Each structure stands twice: as C-alpha cells, then as structure tokens.
N, C-alpha and C positions, 0 to 999 in steps of 0.2 A: 396530320402528324399522329394524335395520338389514337387517331382508330386504328390507324396502321402497324404504330407499337402493338395495340393489342390485338391486333388480330396474330400479332407474329409470336407474341406472348401465348394466345393457344394454341400455335400451332407447336410450340417447342413444350407445353402440356401434355399435346399427345405426344409428342419423343420421349418424354418423363414417364407414359403409360406404358410404351414399345415393349421395353424390358422387364415389366415387370410379371406380365403372366404370359413369358416367351419361355420362359425356362420349363415353367409347370407342365407345357401342350409340349415339349420338344422331351426331357426325360427320360419317357417309356423307351422311346428312340436311342436316345447317348448313352443310359444304363445300357443297353441291348449291346450295343457297336461298340463301346471301349468296352463289353464283361465287368460291368461294374454290379455290386451289389446296391438294390433300390435304393437302401437309406443313406445308402450316401447323399444323396438329394440334398436332405437336410441340411449337411454340413457345408453346401457351396453356395445354398441361399443363408444362413447364418450367419454366413462371410459377407456376402453384397450386406444384411440388412447391420452387421457390425463397422461397415465400412462406410451406411447413410447414416446412423446415430454418430462415429468423429463426425462427419463432414457438416452436420447440420450446429453440433457444439463448437466447432471452429470457424461456421460459416459468420458469424458478423462481424468478427475481424481480417475473415479474407473481403467481403463486397464491400465492409465500408472504405477498405484502402484502397481495391480493382474498381469498383464499382458492379452495379449491376448487369449491365450489358455485358462486358469482359466476361463475367464470372458465369453468364450465360451461357453462351459462345465458347469458352475455353471448356466449360463440366459438358456440353452437349457433345464437342468434339471428343471429348476421352470416352464418354460412353459410347459414340459410335465405331470408336477405335476396338472396346472393348467388345463390342459384338462382332465384330471381324475378328477379332482374337478367339471368340470362342468356336466360329465356321471353322479356324485353324489349326484349335487345340487335341492334339493328340493323346492326350492323355489324363486324368483327374486333377495330376497335380497343376496343369498348364489351366483348365479349366478353375480350379481354388486359388493361385494367381489373378486371373486376369477377372474372377471375381468380387477383387478388392476396387482399382480404377472404377469397376461400374456400380459401387457401393455410393462410393466417395463422389464419384460422380451426379449421382439422382439426389444425393442430399444437399450437392449445393447448390443445383436446378430448383429444386423444389421448394429452400426455403429462401433463396432469393425474390423470386417470383411471385409467394405467395403474399413476401412483405410491400413491394413495391406497387401489387394490386390493390393492397389494405390500404394502403397510403394514397395511392393516387385515383383509386376508380373505385365505384358505387357496390352495392353489396351484391347487386344481381349480375354486374360482370366479373365478384369472388366465386359464386356459384355457377356461373358457365365456365369460368376455368375449370371448376373442379369436373364439368362437365364432360371437358373436352379428355381431361386426362380418360373418363372412359369411356374415350373413342380411343385412345391408344390401344387401353389396355383388351380391348376386342379387335383391332386389325390387327396385333399380335400371333393369336393362334390361329387367325384365318390363313396369316401369310405361312402358318408353321405347316397347317393343315392342307393346304395348297402346294408344300415343297414335300412331303413325306407321300404324298398321294401320286410324286410321279417321280421322286427322287431322294434325298438326304435331309437329317435335320440341319445337315451343313448349311445348304439350300436356304431351308428356310431363315438361318441365321446370316448369311450372305444378303438377304433379300430384307429383313430387317433393319441390319447395319444399312445397306444404300438408303434405305426410307433415312434412320438418323441421319448420316451424311448428308442429306440433301436439307434437314433440316437444321445442320450444324452450318454449312453454307450458308443458309436463310439468316441467324443469327448475328455469323459474321457479317455479311453484307452491309443489315441495318444498325454496324455499331456508331456508327452516325448521329443516329436518330434519335437516340437516346440522350445525346445534349442538347438537340432543337427541342425535343420533350419536354426537356428541363426547362428552357428556357418560355414553353408555352407555359407550363403550369403556375410560371414566377410571375408572368404578365397575367393570367387570370387572377392573381391575388392572391395563391397558395404560400402560405407561410414558410421559407424556407431554414430547416431546420438541420443543425447538425448532429450527426446520428452519434451515439456515446455507446462506444462497446463496452460491456461488463461480462466478465469472466460468469462462467456457469455457475459455479460452486456463489456467486455471489449473488447471485439471481435466484437460487436457491433456499436461500436463507429467508427469504421474504415470502409472508406466510400467501400472498396474492398469488404468488407463482408457483408457490406451491400447487393453491387449489386449482389454476389451471393445467397445472401438467399434470393434475391427477385426474380433471375432466379428459384432456385428449387420450391418459394411456387406458382409461379403463373404456372408453367410446369406441376406439383402433383396435382395442380387444374383442368387443362385442364382431366387430368386422372381420376379424383374424378368426375367433371360435366360428360365426356364420361358415368363411371361406373353407376353411379346411375340417370342421365337422360334422356343417350343417347334411351333410348325405351321409354321415354315419350315424348321423339322428334318426333322420329316414328309416334308414334299414335298419339297424339294431333295437328302435326303442318304437318305433311305429310300423312296423312288420313291411315296410315296403320294396318292391325291388329291385336290385341294383341297378339295372339298367333304368325303373322309372325313376329312383332316385334323381341319379344321373342328372335326368331331363329335369325335372320337376325342380332342383335346387338353382334354375335357372331364374327359378322368379325372384329371389333377392334380390339379383345384379338388376333386374327388371325394376325392380324397388327403388335400390338407389340411384338407378339413372333418373331415375320418377322424379323423385324426391331431391332432386339438387336443382332439374330444371324446375317444377314446381316452385320450389324454391328461391330462383332466379326471377322468374316471372312476379311473386308476390315481394318481390327485396322491394318492386316500389311504392306497397303500403304499407308493410308491416318491419317494422324494426329488426336489425338481427338478432339481439337481445330476446324479442318474439319467438320471432322464429326459431330459434333454439330450444326456448320454453316449447310451443306446442309440437316441435318434433320429439320431444323427450317422453310425452302423454301418448301421443302416438305409439315408440315403442313402447311404452310403458303397458298398453292396451294391447299391443302384440304378442308380448310375452306373455300376458295371463292371459290369452286363445292359446300358446301352446302348453301352460300349462291347464287349461281344464282338457276334464274326460269328454273331451267333444270327438265326433268322425274325424276319419283321416284326410278328407277332404277339407278341413277346418287348418292343416298343416301347413301346406303351402300360402293360405292367405297368411297366416303368421308370419312366416317369412317374407312373405312379400311387405309387409308391415314392420316389421324392421329394420329392414333394408329401408324402406320410404321413411320413416320416423328418425332412423337414427344418422341418417346422410347427410341433411343440412346442417349439422353438429360442425363439422371440421371446417368447410370453408366460413359459417359464420363468426366458430370463434376465431380464425384468422384475423376475417375483416373487422374482429371487434378490439383487436391489441393494440394498434395504436391508440385506440383511445382508451382502451384501459389502462394502459401501461407509459404512454408519450410516444408521441412520436419518434423522440428520439433514441428510445432504448426501443424501440418496437423489433427492429431486429437482433439485435440479440435474444430477447423474449422467444420471438416464434422459432427463434433456432433451438432453444430449450424444450419449449413445446410439443417441436417436431422429432427433436430425440426421444422426451417422454413416450409419444405415441409409438417412433419403433420397436421400442422396449415393451410396449403392451403386448404389439404381435408378435415380437421375435422371443418373447419369456411365457405369456398369460395365455396365448393358442397353444404351444406345445406340453403347456402343464396341464390343460385340460383336458388332452390328449390322452395325456397319463392316467389322469383321474376317470377321465370315461373310460379308457380298457379296465383297469382297477374295480372298478363300482358300477358301473352302467350309464349308457349312453342318454339314460334320462334325465341327468341329472343337466342337460345342454338348455332346458328354458330356465333352468334354476342357477343357473352360471349366467347367463345373460340376464333375471330378472338385479340379483345382487348387481352387477356391473352396472345396470341402467340406473338401480338406485344411487348406487356412489357417485352417476352424473350427473342426476339429477342434485342431491344433497351439497356438492363439492359447487354445481351451477350456480344454487339458491346462494350459497357458502360464500361464494366469491362476489357475486350480482349487490347483496346484501353490504358486505362489504366496502366495494366502491358505490355505495349509497343509492345504489338501486330498490325502491319499495313493491314489491311483486304483485300487491295488493292495491297499488295507483297503476300500477302497470297496466293487469286485468281490467282496472274499470274504465281503461282508456281505450284498450284495445275493444272493450263492448259497446264505447259509444261510438268508436271506428266503425264498427261492428252495425251501426245502427243507422248511423249515416249514410 
C-alpha cells in the first residue's frame, strides 16, 4: 500500500509541474490572439506566485486540520479547473482572476506532499519526487506545441486540463488509502506525532528558521535567474546567436534533471547533508567556470554544472526539515521555507533583469557567485547551529569513500 501511495504522490507531482511551464510556452500565442502587450505576461505569473506564497504560509493550519490526502485532492482539482478556465478565458481580466486559484492550488500541493514524503519516506524518494516534477514541466510545453501546430493555445490548455483532471480523479479515488497507510506506518513502529501549527511570524523569529529560509530563497533565486536570463547572458555577454542560445540553455535543464536523479541514487550511500554540501561545491566550481576567461564552448558546461550542483539542495533540505526542526513542527516550517523560495523566484530573478539591462549581463555569473556564497554560508551556519561539525562529516565521507 505504501508503494501504491508513493506512486500516486509521484503522479500528483507530475501534475504540479504541468501548469508551471505551460504559460510560458503559450504566452506568445495568447497575447497575439487577445491583442495584449507582451509585458503583461509578467502580471499573470506574479499573481500565480503570490497565490502560491499565500497558500504555502497558510498550508500548515489547513493540512493539519484536513489531512494531506484531502488537501492534495482538492488542490489538484482546483488547478485542473483553473487550467480549464484559462482555455475558455475571453480576456486578460479573466486570466488574472484564474491565476489566483492556480497559485493557491499549487502551493498547497507542493507543501503537503513534500512534508509527507519528508516524514515517511527515504531521501531517495524525495529526490525522485522532484524528478517527477521535472517530467511535468517537460510534458506541458510538448502538449502546447502539439496544440499550436494544428490549432490554438486554447486547445493546449484543454489538453493540460484533461491531464490534470485525470490526476485529480486519481487523488480522489485513493483517499481511503491514506488512512490505511497511516496504520501501516504505526505497525512498523513509526512514532505518531501530533503536528503543531505555528504562525509564520513566530517561526521567522527563530534564527534557525531564518537561516533555512535564506538557503531556499538564494538557491531558488539561482534557478530563477538561470531560467529567465541564461539565454540573455549567452547572447549579450558571450556573443552567441539567439537561436543557438535558445537551444544551448537546455543543457541547464538537463543538468537539473541529472542532478536530482543522481542525488536520488546516491541517497542510499550519502546523507542529505552531504548531498547538499557536495552539490554546492559543484555549483561554486560551475560559477567559477562561467567567470573565468574561457572560450565560449565552456559556457554551456558551466550552465550544466550550475543546474547539476544546485538541484539536489531543494529536495534534500526538505527531507532534512523534520530532522532539523522536529516532526511535529515540520509542516509549519516547510510552508515558510517554500514561501521563501517563491519570494526568491518572484523578486530576485526580475531584479537581476533590471540590473542586467542597466549594467550588462556580464553580471550573470557574478550574481550566481554571490547567491551561491549566501547558500553555502547559511547552510554551514544552520548545520553548526544544529550540532553538525563539517570537519567530522568530511572525515566520515572520506572513510566511506575508501571503504
């Protein structure tokens, strides 16, 4: 039963990824069809992000009251209805209104399932969970491209809504399974802890929570800057053609997927702390490659390694949360951490766009270096605060490697 539930959780995370890359693929067709300025696309994405932040902050109280299964089913249904609404929306006003439930639903699913897997499954499963998200963000542009090749963007949204509806029906159908799996966990001797809901304001007064939030904010800001401005860096700072740059930036996404897959495989041998630490060493090396006066051919290598090194942090830090802050408080802390991560993508990535336009996109690797150093410093400070000694951890890793 636990395996069946895990598979459904993976499928739900595929559904979480579907809306995230769909809008970007559809927006050129949407603004042309509705006669809108291209810049208004950022308004819709910001509304989605704000909804996600709000639902993440409120998630602990909602999930602790109604349970992970119900919240997952309702949230997935909400996103399916929002996608259907996008397919039928006659104007920008409707797109903005529908962006609200889309963001609210996404934040609830994300927080609920991440905490459940962190509590009840191995780090390997957490890493593969985020690989499933990668499948979702890969599927939706394909759905949209097929729709646009023979029809309109509305048909693409209908196709995505149909996929999301099927996932929603699956999450509804397996609702009784959540209770059965809970009994299995109890029979296996897993301690049943009553979750404690703490307000976000109370949590952020704690130094350890602030450090964790800073880690998530800076790490996701790295992702957001690479997603939004990696191509601009290749074109404006490195002199690559626009067409070649658009194709070359895909190496970054390959690095993200490969990093999370390998992290899932290595989680059987290395701890989550070690995977995060090693990943940040790779990220730092990658940024130095981008900063060095190397030939243009080295830039895609650097981008690949940035994605490869930074990608294990998100799932492994989430898996560490119950161990760092206690099982009873993990749902509340994860909600705050995920809100911080959304702030990183919502605020810092657009901010870099303004800075890059004003001073030059040669600052791209400089921004990545600063954010990587923030992640490393905050991570080491948090681990030391929680009693982890990096020197002893390195010695244990060396002994394990020799063995």
